[in-house]
C-alpha positions in Angstrom: 69.0 -124.2 41.7 69.1 -120.5 40.2 72.8 -118.8 40.3 71.3 -115.5 41.0 69.1 -116.2 44.0 72.0 -118.0 45.6 74.1 -114.7 44.7 71.1 -112.7 46.2 71.6 -115.0 49.7 75.1 -114.1 49.8 74.7 -110.4 49.5 72.2 -110.9 52.3 74.5 -112.1 54.0 72.9 -115.9 54.7 75.0 -119.0 55.0 75.5 -120.5 52.0 74.5 -124.6 52.3 77.2 -127.3 51.6 74.4 -128.4 48.3 74.2 -124.7 47.0 78.2 -124.1 46.9 78.4 -127.5 45.2 75.9 -126.0 42.6 77.9 -123.1 42.2 81.2 -125.2 41.6 79.6 -126.9 39.1 78.5 -124.5 36.9 81.2 -124.7 33.6 84.0 -122.5 34.4 83.7 -120.0 31.2 79.8 -119.6 31.4 78.1 -116.3 32.3 77.0 -117.6 36.1 80.7 -118.6 36.7 81.5 -115.4 35.9 79.0 -113.6 37.3 79.9 -115.8 40.8 83.7 -114.8 40.5 82.5 -110.9 40.0 80.2 -110.8 43.1 83.1 -112.6 45.0 85.3 -109.8 43.8 82.9 -107.2 45.4 82.6 -108.7 48.5 86.5 -109.1 49.1 86.6 -105.4 48.0 84.0 -104.4 50.2 85.7 -106.4 53.4 89.4 -105.3 52.9 88.8 -101.1 51.5 89.9 -102.6 48.0 93.5 -103.0 49.4 95.3 -106.8 48.6 98.3 -107.7 50.9 101.7 -109.4 49.6 102.8 -112.4 51.5 106.5 -114.1 51.2 107.9 -117.4 52.3 111.6 -118.9 51.9 112.7 -122.1 53.3 114.9 -122.7 55.9 116.3 -126.1 54.3 115.8 -128.3 51.2 116.3 -132.1 52.0 114.4 -135.3 50.8 111.4 -135.6 52.8 110.4 -139.0 54.4 106.9 -137.1 54.9 106.5 -138.6 51.1 103.6 -136.5 50.4 103.5 -137.5 47.0 102.6 -133.9 45.6 106.0 -132.4 46.9 108.9 -132.0 44.9 110.7 -132.6 48.5 109.0 -135.8 48.8 112.0 -138.7 48.9 109.8 -140.9 47.4 109.3 -138.5 44.3 113.2 -138.4 43.8 113.5 -134.7 42.3 116.0 -133.8 45.2 118.7 -136.2 46.4 120.9 -134.0 48.2 120.2 -131.5 51.6 120.7 -128.0 52.4 119.9 -126.2 54.9 119.8 -122.1 55.5 122.6 -120.6 57.9 121.0 -117.9 60.4 122.4 -115.3 58.9 121.0 -116.3 55.5 117.8 -116.6 56.7 118.1 -113.2 58.7 119.0 -111.9 55.4 116.4 -113.1 53.3 114.0 -112.0 56.0 114.9 -108.5 55.9 115.0 -108.4 52.3 111.5 -109.4 51.9 111.0 -106.6 55.0 112.6 -104.2 52.7 110.2 -105.2 49.8 107.4 -104.6 51.7 105.9 -107.5 52.1 102.7 -107.9 54.4 104.1 -111.0 55.9 106.7 -113.2 56.3 106.5 -117.3 55.9 109.4 -119.5 57.2 109.0 -122.8 56.0 111.0 -126.0 56.7 110.3 -130.0 55.6 108.5 -131.7 58.0 111.1 -133.4 59.8 113.0 -130.2 60.4 114.0 -130.3 64.3 111.9 -128.2 65.8 114.3 -126.4 68.7 116.4 -125.4 65.5 113.0 -124.3 63.8 112.7 -122.2 67.0 116.0 -120.8 67.3 117.0 -119.3 63.7 113.5 -117.8 63.8 114.5 -116.2 67.4 117.1 -114.8 65.7 115.2 -113.7 62.3 112.4 -111.7 65.0 114.9 -109.7 66.3 116.5 -108.4 63.1 112.9 -107.6 61.8 110.9 -104.5 62.9 108.6 -105.2 65.7 105.3 -105.1 63.5 106.8 -106.9 60.8 104.1 -110.5 61.1 106.4 -113.8 60.9 104.2 -117.2 60.3 105.5 -120.3 61.0 104.9 -123.3 58.2 106.1 -126.5 59.7 105.1 -129.9 59.3 102.8 -130.0 62.6 99.7 -131.5 61.5 98.5 -135.2 62.8 99.2 -138.9 60.9 95.6 -138.9 59.4 95.4 -135.2 58.0 98.6 -135.6 56.1 97.7 -139.1 54.5 94.7 -137.2 53.2 96.9 -134.6 51.6 98.5 -137.3 50.0 95.8 -138.2 47.8 94.8 -134.2 46.4 94.0 -134.2 43.0 92.0 -132.7 40.3 89.5 -135.8 40.8 87.6 -134.2 43.8 84.5 -134.1 43.7 82.5 -130.6 43.7 80.5 -131.9 46.9 84.2 -132.6 48.6 85.2 -129.3 47.7 82.1 -127.8 49.2 82.2 -129.7 52.4 85.8 -128.7 52.7 84.6 -124.8 52.2 82.2 -125.5 54.7 84.3 -126.7 57.5 86.8 -124.3 57.1 84.1 -121.4 57.2 82.9 -123.4 60.3 85.7 -121.7 62.3 86.3 -118.4 60.9 89.9 -118.7 59.7 92.3 -115.7 59.4 92.1 -116.4 55.9 90.8 -118.4 53.3 90.9 -119.4 49.6 92.2 -122.0 46.8 95.4 -123.3 45.6 95.5 -125.6 42.6 98.4 -128.5 42.9 101.6 -128.3 40.6 102.3 -131.2 38.9 105.8 -131.9 39.7 107.2 -133.5 36.5 108.4 -137.1 36.4 106.4 -138.0 39.7 103.0 -140.7 39.8 101.0 -138.0 40.9 102.0 -135.3 38.0 99.9 -138.3 35.8 96.8 -137.2 37.4 96.5 -133.6 35.2 96.5 -129.9 36.9 93.0 -127.9 37.2 93.2 -124.5 34.9 93.5 -121.2 36.0 90.4 -120.6 35.4 88.6 -123.4 37.2 91.0 -122.5 40.1 89.6 -118.8 39.9 86.0 -120.2 39.9 86.9 -122.2 43.2 88.6 -118.9 44.7 85.2 -116.9 43.7 82.8 -119.8 45.7 85.3 -120.1 48.6 84.8 -116.5 49.1 81.3 -116.8 49.0 81.2 -119.5 51.2 82.8 -117.5 54.0 81.7 -115.4 56.7 82.1 -111.7 56.4 84.1 -111.7 58.9 86.9 -113.3 57.1 88.8 -110.7 55.5 91.1 -112.8 53.6 90.6 -114.5 50.2 94.1 -115.9 48.9 95.4 -118.2 46.0 98.3 -119.6 45.1 100.2 -119.2 42.6 99.4 -115.6 42.0 97.6 -114.6 39.0 95.4 -111.8 37.6 92.5 -114.3 36.8 92.3 -115.0 40.6 92.5 -111.3 41.6 89.7 -111.3 39.2 87.6 -113.5 41.3 88.2 -112.2 45.1 92.0 -113.1 45.5 93.4 -110.2 47.4 96.5 -112.5 48.7 99.2 -113.3 46.7 102.3 -115.3 48.2 106.4 -114.2 46.8 108.5 -117.1 47.4 112.6 -117.6 47.3 114.5 -120.7 48.4 113.3 -124.3 48.5 110.3 -124.4 47.1 107.2 -127.7 47.2 106.2 -126.8 43.6 109.3 -126.4 42.2 112.3 -128.7 40.8 114.5 -125.6 41.0 116.6 -125.3 44.6 115.8 -121.4 44.2 112.7 -121.1 42.9 113.3 -117.4 42.5 114.9 -119.1 39.2 112.0 -121.2 38.4 108.5 -120.9 39.7 108.8 -118.5 42.6 107.3 -114.9 42.1 108.8 -111.6 43.1 107.2 -109.3 45.7 107.4 -106.6 42.9 105.5 -109.0 40.2 102.9 -109.4 43.2 102.1 -106.1 43.5 101.7 -105.9 39.6 99.5 -108.3 39.1 97.1 -107.1 42.2 97.7 -103.8 40.0 96.6 -104.8 36.7 93.6 -106.6 38.5 92.3 -103.6 39.8 93.5 -103.7 43.2 95.2 -101.1 45.5 98.2 -102.4 47.7 98.2 -102.5 51.5 101.0 -101.0 53.2 102.1 -102.4 56.7 101.4 -105.1 58.8 98.6 -107.7 57.2 95.6 -107.2 58.8 94.7 -110.8 58.4 96.2 -111.9 61.8 95.1 -109.2 64.4 91.9 -111.1 65.3 
């Protein structure tokens, strides 16, 4: 297959097949062809979003050894990273959400471990909602996946084949999501899954770019995590700032570890040639 032909096919807004996406994913990440794919993905993202990127923020209502045992996660009971449970009081959750709102994020994610009581989540979320501006976008990140999906997530690793990744890009594109993208798994020290290693930011950015070309033009958002300039150059227009517990961190408060601030995420976009959108996220309007 010819990479330039596939880029031209994408420019004509024709759907790339799974085998064509696999070809793009099979390119060496540091090759000239791969950089052309990233450049085209960056062009598409900026065309669809008017050149404006978004910063969303996330914080956790609780931290606990989780019996869900997704082995990539620092919360997993089997990993033994955290042994004690803690949770935010409603007023603490409200304060954190209001701070993110003040910082100017486009959406706020409220996260819990898999077994956090749903009724309590609703109760605290309602309190948060009452204390935010009505137009502020609030998103729930809770354990709502069926068991078979959770089991599949436990096996994620850099050993996924290009064809498997391409298959998931096609699957995601089929239901026209609010946004898509790619993130690399962070290796939690002293856990079994850490032995599998971790892909580079360059490889992650290549996947971000191919994902952008594999999505229909009705999908404006293209995300990556953790925030990086390479991802933004490859067409990512959505980063997350984080506070509190974080499933990729061994610190109880991720702002002291891996978590990035709203201002830092904005700075990365600025350094990568993106403007910042102001106001409620546009990705959830349709």
